[in-house]
Residue, then its C-alpha position, 0 to 999 in steps of 0.5 A: m524541479t525542486d526538493d520542496w517535494r520532499q513530504d512532511i507526513h508520508l514516509e519516503p526514502k532519502k535516496g533510492w526507491i521504495n515500494d511495498p510496505n512489509g512486516l507492518c506491526y506494533f511490537d515492544g511499544r513501537y510501530h514497525v514499518y518495513f519496506q522494499f527498498s532499492p538503495d542504489s537506484a531511484a529507478g528501482e535497479g540494483r539490490k532489492c532489500w528491506g529498509h526499516f522505519e520504527s515509531r514510538d507509539d504515537m506514530k508522530s516520529f519515526d527512526y530510519t534504522g537502515i537496511v535490515f535485509e539484503p540478498d546475501i544468501p543463495e535463496d535470496r540472491s536476486g532480491v528480498f521481496s515482500g512479506s509479513a510479521v507475526i508477534r509471538e511470545g515476546k518475539m517478532h517473526i518475519f516471513y518473506t520471499g526470497n527471489v532467485e533468477i538463474p542465469g540462462d535462456y528462461d522466461y522466468v515465469t514457467a522456468g528460471r526462477e525460485a520462489n523461496q519463503i524465508h523465516v526470520v526471528t528477531d527480538d527487537g525488530i532490527t537485529m535479525g536472526a538467521k534466515k531459514v527457508i521454509l518453502r521452496n518451488s517443490d512445495y507448491p502445487s504442480n500446476m504453479s508457475c515460478h511466480v509464488r510470493d508475498p507471504k502474509v502470516w497470522i495466528e488463528d485458533g493457535k494454528w499458524k496460517m499463511v497465504l501466498g500470491a500465485r500464478t498458475l502455468d495457465d496464467e490464472g491468479g490465485i491464493l495458496f493457503y498453508e498451515a502449520d503447528d510449527p512456523d518452520e513446518w508448513h503444509f498445503v491446504k488449498f488453492l483459491s481463485k476466481k475465473d478470468f480475474g487476472y493472471m497473478w494475485e500479489c501481496p494477499d492479506l486475509f484479515n478481519v475487521g470485527d467479525k467480518w473477514f476480507l481477502g485483500m490482494s493486488p491482481q495483475g492482468v485485470p481488464h481496464e474499465e472506465f470507472r474501475f481498474q483504471n491503472v496498469y495494476s489494481a489493488g483491493y479485496f473480496k469479502y471472505s466467508d467460510g473459506a469462499l470469496e463473496g460478492s464483487f471485487e472492491e478496490y481500495d483506492y481509485g487513484f493513480d498511485f496505490y498498490a501492495p497495501q498491508t493491514f496490521i493491528d495497532k496498539n488499540g486493537d484497531r486495523l490499519i492499512i498502509g499502501w505503496m503510493g506508487i505502481g510498477d510499470i506506470p505510463y506517467s512519471n515522478p520527476t524526483t527520480e532525477l533527484g535520486w529518490q522516488h516513491c512513498l508510502t500512504v498515511p495510515r488508514k483505519l479500517n471499519v466496516g460500512e453499512d454495505g459491508c465494504l471497508i471504510q478507510t479513515p486517514v490517521v493523521n495528527y492535526e495542529g490546533g483548530e481550523m484556518p480560514l480559506t484565503e486566496s492562497a493555501p496554507v503551506f503543506p501538510y494540510a487537510l481540507h474537508a467539505d460536507i456537501d448539502d446537495g450530494n447530486s449537485y456539481f462541485d469542484i475543489r482546485i489545488g493548483g493544477a489538481k482538480i477534484s470534482c463530483s457530478k451526477g454521482i461520479a467523483s474524479l481527480e483530474f490534472e490540468g497542466d504539468e503537475g500530474c507529470g503524465r497523470t490525466i483523470r481517474k474516476a469512480v461511481i460514488g453515488a450522492c457525495k456527502d463529504i470529502t476529505v483531502i490530505a495534502d502533502k508537498s507532492s501527494l494527495e489522498l482523497f477520501w469520499n463519503g467518509g472514506r468509502y471511496v479513496m483516490s491517491s496520487r502523487f503530484y508535483p506543484d510549482s509552489a509550496a502553497p498552490v492556490v486553493k479554490a472551491t466552487g459549489c462547497g465550503l471548505k475547512i482547512r486544518k494544519i497536520t502535524k509534521t512527521e519527524v523522521r530521524g536517522f537518515e544518512 
């Protein structure tokens, strides 16, 4: 066990537990990355707060400014849950779910829980205004359970719009749509669902890339398959057109550790996505818990639409200099490996310590041999002929981008060495160093 698992390009807490990225936005010349935060426990126990990183407009250096929301009013006393931010007329409007668990003999699904949507305005992203409750349980359709959360808000054609993740009393997952002329006065529009597709849809995100629209979500309760929905919970999107879901559900990420992503627009007008590199209720472990901290966020990824109408994810990282030769060892983290594949149907593999990255007959896989996966075994995806792969490697994480980012796999791993041996069979590798991300302000 080593503190060398502290990473260089992934945002993570100095202590405690980090999960969902929230309120992602570019505002007043800075990027703001809020996140759900349990500062008192690496196991996610105790206070459920929001922490805050902010970056200058290059996203090369971040300042941790501290906790911006704590559960300190009756309507959020059991936790400050996930939400989003909207920039309007020089102010940032933040929306989040205030969780309340009423003491008593309740199941906290059909009774005993309040799900309050709360609105806060800030001039600088750090000093927060008063918390105002804008929706309560009584404002949701009568067939909703107590699980309604994670507001994603945007402005479209002059209207404020909101989507909320929901679970019905019949254990059907879906999305609640609301609209408003005033961000404190909302009215219900519709409920959207898909039969037999999970019991709860968390962290919804309705967004466009160019002229194409997508409805992202993190559904719970979807049956596991050999090549899809391999984790305890999933995260992905449907194509969305004329108010309806189109086609099949596409996962954002097929790896072991990815959940609750959120998209936002950067200073150039491009849409980026950041996810939690973790999942709740996992059957594997993260040994940093014993060091007092757990989990991180993914690197930002730029979204584009591919030829098949699905999303392409490209990692947004900063490189140092040119390419380096591959020797018998590997460069010290962080670095990027890239391989162009001549014959996409032939077998190849890349090994980074005990992590085996391979593709054969159109099936890509990430497999851990030995203890470095801490209980993680194998994840697979059907990608067809493999054209290329890029691997973003940090001290305790891997992000794999297959076929230009059409398919992605993210995972934590815990190597014994700061420079585990890299080997390749059936492909040539190009290696580039990645500029470290400076994070200031930790206590």
